[in-house]
C-alpha angles and dihedrals in degrees: 000000000000095000092059093055116115110240113233135188087260090063091050091047091051092049093050097033091236133131116268089235088059091051091049093050093044091054088054094048090242113190093232092065121078121245090241092056094044091053092047093049095047092046091051092045091053093046091051094048096245115177118188113240097232093174093057091046090050093050090052090054093036088240120103098175086232128134116207116215117197114187137155095249142337093223098077111091092225092056092043089056090045090055090048091056092048093050095046091055095040094052092052089060094041095254124139125217130226114198122203128178125215094189086220089294119135091205093052091046090055091050094046091050090053090050093051090050093049089051088057097233116191093228142353132227115191141180108193125247116248091244096051114120100153131048103194090116089069094059090084088070099041093045091053099046094252107148112246125193124184116206130197098330099053131170123244117249100005109138102226140090118303130188112196145141124238095268093178093058091043091053091047092051092050093051093043089053091056090049091051088052090058102265116146103166103053124177128203136200117211134178146174137056128293088255096067099048100189096106093037090057092050089048089050090053090050093052095046092049090054092048093047089055095045094248118145117247105230115197093206088064093058111080122187116214129206091218140000099251136129091247093053089047091055092051092049092046093053089050089054094048091052089064123100117246098029119237113250098208142027133201106201116190092219134035094235088060092047090050091051089053093050093050094044090050091053092051089052094049096252112142119230120235098000096063103011127028123200135195123184135188136244103033091246117184091255090064090073095041101054119086114263096033111247125248108222149160119259117241118193096220100158091045090051090051092051091049092050092051091046090055091052094048095044091050092049091051094047121089091211129052113250119228109262111258140176122236113206120193111208097184100101114130140183113252103201113206139155098296093071102034118134 
């Protein structure tokens, strides 16, 4: 039907009896077109319901003004806040954002990366999938001068931009807090591959804090998870509570894991924090909802998202390629709440 037809510059040109090149330049406020003609063209375009095809224009110039975001999931509060930071910054510079989820699958991450490349995104921001152990699928961006920024879960040894926190220090702070609250048999959940070293760094901080306080590192208290989910946290917590003697503290590298431990402890008649203290990571909203309120480590997700988008946009505006650099946010803090009270 006629009313469903997309209006083009050819339709406007026919209506005004002008050349299509004149219409195109008028819509762009070109200096060779008179103000009177520009006003007439824009007024007619608005009346006819004309919408510029920015994608087609971007493809012609090989620039779509689109930032591709490839993350494990949008359901985690940390990653939702990260996306918010990216979008806030992108919108200010007139960039749009495409979000794709790997669901922590290496295969899906490879496919999503190919899709972003085929859509000719201007830049890519990625937090690695849990399964990822190889980063060859990102070479298509680096080899074609498409800015690439890894955030939070970053690969070792890949020469590109990275936005991270000091996970080692954050892990150390969390464990030290438990020690200061009187814990001497502290458990830890860890996850991920050696490639994305986020959880390994938090684990390293945990181990060093124990050693610095002359507490034995017990391998049975360190449980490796397949994924950072509530269900995996429940399984790991039950394994901990089957141990004799029981651990008296837990550093969980994510609030959802800490929440699963608190609720599993309750079901098994273990009192939190009297018998078992728990500290999480991220300061997700659920940390203040659960009873007892969860002690946690702050994680500047939105700020990291903004920084990643700023790197992309700055790099696109620059005529020269910046040397790849790492931004480390040091402003992680312990938020002491009821779950670790003496």
